[in-house]
One Martini backbone bead per residue (centre of mass of N, CA, C, O) as a GRO file, in nm:
protein
  156
    1MET     BB    1  -3.548   0.627   1.285
    2THR     BB    2  -3.269   0.803   1.322
    3ASP     BB    3  -3.102   1.085   1.399
    4SER     BB    4  -2.875   1.244   1.225
    5HIS     BB    5  -2.539   1.355   1.237
    6TRP     BB    6  -2.446   1.591   1.060
    7LEU     BB    7  -2.229   1.745   0.866
    8ASP     BB    8  -2.046   1.998   0.863
    9ASP     BB    9  -1.862   2.195   0.668
   10ILE     BB   10  -1.579   2.101   0.767
   11GLU     BB   11  -1.638   1.799   0.769
   12MET     BB   12  -1.712   1.778   0.469
   13ARG     BB   13  -1.451   1.891   0.352
   14THR     BB   14  -1.271   1.675   0.477
   15TRP     BB   15  -1.401   1.421   0.360
   16VAL     BB   16  -1.404   1.495   0.057
   17GLY     BB   17  -1.106   1.564   0.036
   18TYR     BB   18  -0.998   1.290   0.107
   19VAL     BB   19  -1.139   1.118  -0.109
   20ARG     BB   20  -1.042   1.273  -0.360
   21THR     BB   21  -0.734   1.271  -0.309
   22ARG     BB   22  -0.691   0.976  -0.282
   23ASP     BB   23  -0.791   0.902  -0.566
   24LEU     BB   24  -0.615   1.097  -0.737
   25ILE     BB   25  -0.333   1.014  -0.637
   26ALA     BB   26  -0.349   0.710  -0.687
   27ALA     BB   27  -0.409   0.735  -0.991
   28ALA     BB   28  -0.158   0.897  -1.074
   29VAL     BB   29   0.056   0.701  -0.967
   30GLY     BB   30  -0.050   0.456  -1.123
   31ARG     BB   31  -0.012   0.569  -1.407
   32ASP     BB   32   0.288   0.623  -1.386
   33SER     BB   33   0.372   0.335  -1.317
   34SER     BB   34   0.263   0.196  -1.567
   35ARG     BB   35   0.417   0.365  -1.777
   36GLU     BB   36   0.718   0.325  -1.659
   37SER     BB   37   0.687  -0.014  -1.540
   38ASN     BB   38   0.434  -0.203  -1.550
   39LEU     BB   39   0.304  -0.113  -1.267
   40THR     BB   40   0.117  -0.124  -1.018
   41TYR     BB   41   0.057   0.003  -0.717
   42VAL     BB   42   0.018  -0.272  -0.581
   43GLU     BB   43   0.273  -0.410  -0.686
   44TYR     BB   44   0.470  -0.213  -0.567
   45SER     BB   45   0.395  -0.259  -0.272
   46VAL     BB   46   0.469  -0.555  -0.255
   47LEU     BB   47   0.766  -0.528  -0.342
   48ALA     BB   48   0.854  -0.327  -0.119
   49TYR     BB   49   0.798  -0.508   0.125
   50LEU     BB   50   0.985  -0.739   0.037
   51ALA     BB   51   1.250  -0.573   0.012
   52ASP     BB   52   1.244  -0.498   0.335
   53ALA     BB   53   1.276  -0.786   0.398
   54PRO     BB   54   1.400  -1.052   0.513
   55ASP     BB   55   1.501  -1.218   0.237
   56HIS     BB   56   1.255  -1.121   0.071
   57ARG     BB   57   1.042  -1.228   0.306
   58LEU     BB   58   0.689  -1.320   0.367
   59THR     BB   59   0.430  -1.389   0.511
   60PHE     BB   60   0.108  -1.367   0.443
   61ALA     BB   61   0.026  -1.247   0.713
   62ASP     BB   62   0.235  -1.014   0.717
   63LEU     BB   63   0.170  -0.888   0.440
   64ALA     BB   64  -0.129  -0.838   0.487
   65ALA     BB   65  -0.086  -0.651   0.731
   66LYS     BB   66   0.078  -0.431   0.585
   67LEU     BB   67  -0.158  -0.388   0.361
   68GLU     BB   68  -0.444  -0.435   0.482
   69TRP     BB   69  -0.534  -0.734   0.411
   70SER     BB   70  -0.642  -1.012   0.298
   71GLN     BB   71  -0.532  -1.326   0.226
   72SER     BB   72  -0.704  -1.361  -0.026
   73ARG     BB   73  -0.618  -1.112  -0.180
   74LEU     BB   74  -0.319  -1.177  -0.176
   75SER     BB   75  -0.328  -1.446  -0.327
   76HIS     BB   76  -0.430  -1.327  -0.594
   77GLN     BB   77  -0.195  -1.130  -0.635
   78ILE     BB   78   0.034  -1.338  -0.634
   79THR     BB   79  -0.059  -1.499  -0.876
   80ARG     BB   80  -0.023  -1.266  -1.080
   81MET     BB   81   0.286  -1.219  -1.011
   82GLU     BB   82   0.392  -1.501  -1.080
   83LYS     BB   83   0.333  -1.486  -1.391
   84ARG     BB   84   0.573  -1.248  -1.392
   85ALA     BB   85   0.812  -1.326  -1.189
   86LEU     BB   86   0.813  -1.137  -0.912
   87VAL     BB   87   0.711  -1.386  -0.744
   88ALA     BB   88   0.711  -1.635  -0.474
   89ARG     BB   89   0.621  -1.928  -0.339
   90GLU     BB   90   0.662  -2.051   0.005
   91PRO     BB   91   0.722  -2.268   0.227
   92ILE     BB   92   0.700  -2.347   0.564
   93PRO     BB   93   0.890  -2.576   0.714
   94ASP     BB   94   0.738  -2.567   1.023
   95ASP     BB   95   0.454  -2.489   0.844
   96ALA     BB   96   0.227  -2.621   0.620
   97ARG     BB   97  -0.008  -2.389   0.648
   98ARG     BB   98   0.211  -2.194   0.551
   99THR     BB   99   0.304  -1.896   0.359
  100ALA     BB  100   0.532  -1.742   0.135
  101ALA     BB  101   0.675  -1.445   0.006
  102ARG     BB  102   0.901  -1.384  -0.272
  103LEU     BB  103   1.145  -1.211  -0.411
  104THR     BB  104   1.261  -1.190  -0.716
  105PRO     BB  105   1.496  -1.099  -0.933
  106ARG     BB  106   1.292  -0.968  -1.123
  107GLY     BB  107   1.149  -0.800  -0.905
  108THR     BB  108   1.398  -0.638  -0.829
  109ASP     BB  109   1.448  -0.509  -1.105
  110VAL     BB  110   1.174  -0.372  -1.136
  111LEU     BB  111   1.187  -0.203  -0.876
  112THR     BB  112   1.452  -0.052  -0.936
  113THR     BB  113   1.335   0.084  -1.193
  114ALA     BB  114   1.064   0.209  -1.057
  115ALA     BB  115   1.138   0.389  -0.809
  116PRO     BB  116   1.209   0.672  -0.924
  117ALA     BB  117   0.929   0.724  -1.060
  118HIS     BB  118   0.758   0.687  -0.809
  119LEU     BB  119   0.882   0.912  -0.637
  120GLN     BB  120   0.828   1.139  -0.839
  121SER     BB  121   0.519   1.107  -0.831
  122VAL     BB  122   0.474   1.156  -0.529
  123ARG     BB  123   0.592   1.435  -0.534
  124ARG     BB  124   0.415   1.569  -0.758
  125HIS     BB  125   0.119   1.480  -0.620
  126MET     BB  126   0.218   1.575  -0.302
  127VAL     BB  127   0.481   1.667  -0.153
  128ASP     BB  128   0.544   1.936  -0.338
  129VAL     BB  129   0.261   2.080  -0.267
  130LEU     BB  130   0.378   2.087   0.018
  131ASP     BB  131   0.479   2.190   0.306
  132ARG     BB  132   0.636   2.099   0.592
  133GLN     BB  133   0.399   2.165   0.780
  134GLN     BB  134   0.183   2.010   0.624
  135LEU     BB  135   0.320   1.736   0.632
  136ALA     BB  136   0.329   1.707   0.939
  137ALA     BB  137   0.026   1.731   0.987
  138LEU     BB  138  -0.058   1.494   0.806
  139ALA     BB  139   0.107   1.278   0.949
  140ASP     BB  140  -0.037   1.308   1.220
  141ILE     BB  141  -0.318   1.244   1.120
  142TYR     BB  142  -0.255   0.959   1.009
  143ASP     BB  143  -0.154   0.839   1.271
  144THR     BB  144  -0.421   0.868   1.421
  145LEU     BB  145  -0.603   0.708   1.225
  146LEU     BB  146  -0.443   0.444   1.224
  147ALA     BB  147  -0.452   0.385   1.523
  148HIS     BB  148  -0.755   0.370   1.547
  149HIS     BB  149  -0.807   0.140   1.329
  150ARG     BB  150  -0.622  -0.072   1.461
  151ARG     BB  151  -0.770  -0.087   1.728
  152VAL     BB  152  -1.050  -0.165   1.616
  153ALA     BB  153  -0.934  -0.427   1.453
  154ALA     BB  154  -0.838  -0.552   1.698
  155PRO     BB  155  -0.829  -0.814   1.878
  156GLU     BB  156  -0.956  -0.893   2.217
   0.00000   0.00000   0.00000
């Protein structure tokens, strides 16, 4: 067994603080979203990415990459959302092996109704708790962490 390089006090505070706040904020926004619009946080995210896409449509590969999910996880999520008529699967005409997800009119209506409450929840649980300097620092930190993990995950 190798000797572990234990976290010092500030490293531990940073790690535990990140884990706890990530979980608490996601749970709070998720609860608000469910209560206000009957959408989970995950469903809201899927609908928002599709709404921002050209023709409200993304291939499974592109949507999975945006969500940073496996295509298998995405497929299961899309199946659940199709049952609620929020999204639809569409074949890619020039490639029978690929599939796209498209935002339905019902999905658009649900997202449009949910967006104000979702944004209010994000503000209440995170954005408005921090001042502009703290937000900018946190944004820079997350940019650094995301860039690192995307580099590590990218195929060579």
